[in-house]
C-alpha positions in Angstrom: -25.0 17.1 22.0 -20.8 17.2 22.1 -18.3 18.8 20.8 -17.5 18.7 17.1 -14.6 16.0 17.2 -11.3 18.1 15.4 -8.9 15.1 16.0 -9.4 11.5 14.6 -11.7 12.3 11.9 -11.9 8.6 11.3 -13.8 7.5 13.9 -17.1 6.8 13.8 -19.9 8.9 16.3 -19.3 8.2 19.4 -16.2 6.4 19.8 -13.1 7.7 21.6 -9.5 7.0 21.6 -7.4 6.5 24.0 -3.4 6.0 24.2 -1.8 3.1 26.5 1.5 3.3 26.5 2.5 2.2 22.8 -0.9 1.1 21.4 -4.3 2.9 21.3 -7.4 1.3 22.3 -11.5 2.5 21.2 -14.2 3.4 23.6 -17.6 3.9 22.6 -19.0 6.5 24.8 -22.6 5.5 26.3 -22.9 8.8 28.1 -24.3 9.1 31.4 -23.0 11.2 34.9 -20.6 9.7 35.7 -19.6 8.6 31.7 -19.7 5.4 31.0 -17.8 4.2 28.3 -17.9 0.4 26.5 -14.2 -0.6 25.2 -14.1 -1.7 21.9 -10.5 -3.5 21.9 -7.1 -1.8 19.9 -7.7 -3.5 16.6 -9.4 -0.5 14.3 -11.4 -2.7 11.6 -12.7 -5.0 14.8 -13.5 -1.9 16.3 -15.4 -1.0 13.2 -17.4 -4.4 13.1 -18.5 -4.1 16.9 -19.5 -0.1 16.8 -21.5 -1.1 14.0 -23.2 -4.0 16.1 -23.8 -2.3 19.1 -25.3 0.6 17.8 -28.7 1.4 17.0 -28.8 2.0 13.3 -32.6 2.2 13.1 -33.2 3.6 9.8 -31.3 5.8 7.5 -31.8 9.9 8.4 -34.3 11.8 6.6 -31.2 13.9 5.8 -28.2 12.1 6.1 -24.9 13.3 6.1 -21.5 12.3 4.7 -20.7 11.7 7.6 -23.3 9.0 8.3 -22.1 7.5 4.4 -18.8 7.4 5.5 -19.3 5.7 9.2 -21.8 2.8 7.2 -18.8 2.4 4.7 -16.0 2.0 7.0 -17.9 -0.1 9.3 -19.3 -2.5 6.8 -16.7 -2.5 3.8 -13.5 -1.4 5.1 -12.9 -4.3 7.3 -13.3 -6.4 4.2 -10.4 -5.0 2.8 -6.8 -5.8 3.2 -4.7 -4.4 6.1 -2.6 -1.9 4.0 -5.7 -1.3 2.2 -7.5 -0.3 5.5 -4.8 1.9 6.7 -5.3 4.1 3.8 -8.7 4.1 3.7 -8.8 5.9 7.4 -6.6 8.1 6.3 -8.1 9.3 3.0 -11.7 8.8 5.2 -10.1 11.6 7.7 -9.6 14.0 4.7 -12.6 14.1 3.2 -14.1 15.0 6.4 -12.1 17.6 7.3 -13.7 19.6 4.0 -16.9 17.7 3.8 -18.0 17.8 7.7 -16.9 21.7 8.5 -20.2 22.0 8.5 -21.2 18.8 8.0 -22.4 18.5 4.6 -25.9 16.7 3.5 -25.6 14.1 0.8 -27.9 16.5 -2.0 -25.0 19.2 -1.4 -22.2 16.7 -2.7 -22.3 17.9 -6.1 -19.7 17.9 -8.7 -18.4 21.1 -8.2 -18.2 20.7 -4.3 -15.7 17.8 -5.2 -13.9 20.0 -7.7 -13.6 22.7 -5.2 -11.8 19.2 -3.0 -9.4 18.4 -5.0 -8.1 21.7 -5.4 -8.5 22.5 -1.9 -6.5 19.5 -0.9 -3.8 20.4 -2.7 -1.8 17.1 -3.4 -3.4 16.0 -6.9 -2.0 12.5 -6.6 -4.0 11.2 -3.1 -7.0 14.0 -3.9 -7.5 11.2 -6.6 -7.8 8.4 -4.3 -9.4 9.9 -2.2 -12.1 10.8 -5.0 -12.0 7.4 -6.2 -13.0 6.5 -2.3 -15.4 8.6 -1.8 -16.8 7.2 -5.6 -16.9 3.8 -4.1 -18.8 5.1 -0.6 -21.4 6.4 -2.8 -22.3 3.6 -5.0 -22.0 1.5 -1.5 -24.9 3.9 -0.6 -27.2 3.8 -3.6 -27.1 -0.4 -3.3 -27.4 0.3 0.5 -31.0 2.9 0.2 -28.6 5.5 2.2 -29.2 7.8 -1.2 -30.2 7.7 -4.7 -28.4 10.5 -5.8 -26.2 10.2 -8.5 -22.8 9.9 -7.9 -21.1 13.6 -7.6 -17.5 12.0 -8.9 -18.5 10.9 -12.8 -16.9 12.7 -14.9 -14.3 14.2 -12.3 -11.1 13.9 -13.5 -7.9 13.3 -11.7 -4.3 13.2 -11.4 -2.3 9.3 -11.1 1.5 8.7 -10.2 2.1 6.2 -13.0 6.1 5.5 -11.8 8.5 5.0 -14.5 11.6 4.6 -13.4 13.8 1.7 -14.0 17.0 0.9 -12.1 19.8 -0.4 -14.1 21.4 -2.9 -13.5 24.5 -0.4 -12.5 22.2 1.4 -10.0 21.0 -2.2 -8.7 24.5 -3.0 -8.0 26.3 -0.1 -6.7 23.4 0.5 -3.8 23.9 -3.7 -3.1 27.3 -3.2 -2.5 26.9 -0.1 0.1 24.1 -2.1 2.1 24.4 -4.3 4.9 23.5 -8.2 5.2 20.2 -7.6 5.8 19.9 -5.2 2.9 21.3 -7.0 0.2 18.9 -10.0 1.4 16.2 -8.2 0.6 17.2 -6.5 -2.4 17.9 -9.9 -3.9 14.5 -11.3 -2.4 12.5 -8.3 -4.0 14.6 -9.0 -7.4 14.1 -12.6 -7.2 10.6 -12.8 -6.2 8.6 -9.6 -7.6 6.8 -9.1 -5.2 5.4 -6.5 -3.2 7.9 -4.9 -0.6 5.2 -5.5 2.7 5.2 -9.1 0.9 8.8 -9.8 0.9 9.4 -8.6 4.3 6.8 -10.4 6.0 8.3 -13.8 3.9 8.5 -16.8 7.3 10.4 -19.8 6.8 7.6 -21.8 6.9 6.2 -20.5 3.2 9.6 -22.6 2.2 8.3 -26.7 1.6 10.1 -29.0 -0.7 12.3 -26.6 -2.1 9.0 -24.2 -3.2 8.2 -21.1 -1.6 4.5 -20.5 -1.5 3.3 -17.3 -1.5 -0.3 -14.7 -0.9 0.0 -11.2 -1.7 -1.4 -9.3 0.8 -3.0 -6.7 -1.7 -4.9 -8.7 -4.1 -4.5 -12.0 -1.8 -3.2 -14.0 -5.2 -1.5 -16.8 -4.4 1.9 -18.0 -6.4 4.4 -20.8 -5.2 7.8 -19.8 -6.8 10.7 -22.6 -7.3 13.6 -22.1 -4.9 16.8 -21.7 -7.5 19.0 -19.2 -9.0 19.4 -16.2 -7.0 16.5 -16.5 -4.6 18.4 -20.0 -3.1 21.3 -17.9 -2.8 20.1 -15.3 -0.9 17.6 -18.0 1.1 21.3 -19.5 1.7 22.5 -16.8 2.8 20.4 -15.7 5.3 20.2 -19.1 6.9 24.2 -18.8 7.4 23.6 -15.6 8.7 20.7 -16.6 11.4 22.5 -19.8 12.3 25.3 -18.2 14.3 22.6 -16.2 16.3 21.5 -17.3 19.5 18.2 -16.5 19.1 16.6 -15.5 15.4 12.7 -15.1 14.6 11.1 -17.5 12.2 10.8 -14.3 9.6 13.1 -15.3 6.7 14.2 -11.3 6.7 16.1 -10.3 9.9 18.2 -7.7 11.3 21.6 -8.4 12.3 20.4 -8.8 15.3 18.1 -11.6 15.0 15.0 -9.6 15.3 12.7 -8.8 12.2 13.4 -6.9 9.6 10.5 -3.7 9.4 9.5 -1.9 6.4 10.9 0.7 8.9 14.1 -0.6 9.4 14.4 -1.6 5.5 13.5 1.8 4.7 16.6 3.7 6.9 18.9 0.4 5.6 18.1 1.1 1.6 18.1 4.7 2.2 21.6 5.0 4.2 23.0 2.3 1.2 21.3 4.9 -1.5 23.1 7.8 -0.3 26.8 6.8 0.0 26.5 5.1 -3.5 25.2 8.0 -4.8 28.2 10.1 -2.8 31.1 7.9 -5.0 29.2 8.3 -8.5 31.4 9.2 -11.0 28.9 11.5 -13.0 26.2 13.9 -11.7 24.5 11.8 -14.4 24.8 8.4 -12.6 24.4 10.2 -9.2 20.8 11.1 -10.2 19.8 7.6 -11.2 21.2 6.3 -7.7 18.7 8.8 -5.9 15.9 8.1 -7.6 15.9 4.6 -6.9 13.7 3.5 -4.4 13.0 0.0 -3.3 10.0 -0.7 -4.6 11.0 -0.6 -8.0 12.9 -3.8 -7.4 9.0 -5.6 -8.4 9.0 -3.5 -11.3 12.7 -4.3 -12.6 12.3 -8.3 -11.9 8.9 -8.0 -14.1 10.3 -5.9 -16.9 13.6 -8.2 -17.1 11.3 -11.5 -17.1 9.5 -9.9 -19.8 12.6 -9.0 -21.8 14.6 -11.9 -21.5 11.3 -14.5 -21.6 8.0 -12.7 -22.8 5.2 -10.7 -21.3 3.1 -13.8 -20.1 6.4 -15.1 -17.7 6.6 -11.4 -16.6 2.8 -11.7 -15.4 3.1 -15.0 -13.7 6.3 -13.9 -11.6 3.9 -10.5 -11.1 1.1 -12.6 -10.2 -1.0 -10.1 -11.9 -4.5 -11.4 -12.8 -4.3 -10.1 -16.4 -2.2 -9.4 -19.2 -3.3 -6.3 -19.7 -2.6 -4.9 -16.0 1.1 -6.5 -16.5 1.4 -4.1 -19.8 0.9 -1.2 -17.6 2.5 -1.9 -14.8 5.8 -2.5 -17.3 5.2 -0.6 -20.3 7.9 2.4 -20.9 10.1 0.7 -17.5 12.7 0.9 -19.7 11.7 0.9 -23.2 11.5 -2.0 -26.0 14.8 -3.1 -26.8 14.4 -3.3 -31.0 17.3 -3.6 -33.6 18.2 -0.3 -36.0 17.2 -0.7 -40.0 19.8 -2.6 -42.2 20.6 -0.2 -44.2 19.3 0.4 -48.3 19.9 -2.2 -50.0 23.4 -1.8 -52.1 23.1 -2.0 -56.3 
């Protein structure tokens, strides 16, 4: 038996990781002397699919472990999810295995008490809740596919969710915007105008704009939305194109750096943090400074939805955010700003 894995716990049995420059490649250990390895490529999701096809999954073990269940889930379910969700799932699986695979835990040992112990051990309540959700989903997958018939141990175990209720007021937006570079100002304006997630905004391409309409597809949900190029959106696009026209070489990405290279989420985070720090340093009061420092780029999606709701109603906000239901929009923007109401008129005279 090979040595117990202590790193890369999200890799299925028999798979090895080999760094090559800035990329990593996966190999299936075939054993033998000298040892033979079968290359599985550098894409994690495709590696899982190849691994699932190559191995010999004769039958489910008589006493399957959680590692076996999560390997099956990773190979058959995770590749069907959005890229960002796949990345999150890898980390969640690795964290679960750090606790439940030392020593390897059979499924009948995963009880509600052990799940609660895991969440306490994790010492990160919100992330532990997300990891519990993945464990629950994997367990249901196991029940549907004959890996286990045991009841889901996550049922009834409460966790902690993160419901951000920060709303960037116009003054905060303008102050940070004023301190930003051209790429950041464009990125902020697009995020506010379109109301889309940061990853979707950064990934926008010139090719999505046709006949005055932008055709978007959300990376997380796959929902499609068409947005008319007008107002702040049109102004931002015009400024972007004027800036790119002065460059010798540019990318097809809508958002680019000052050198014409695609703007990445890492670049965006750095530019935003720099502008926010500069704006906070110039704040006239401690209260304003605190509001500026609490501002995150992702809050622009909530600001767009909240402002649209206040001006045009909940249905228009739902359409902009491309939510599947009004209830989802209600949950997303509720308590962000507080509902605008009028005061009582006072008692009648006489």
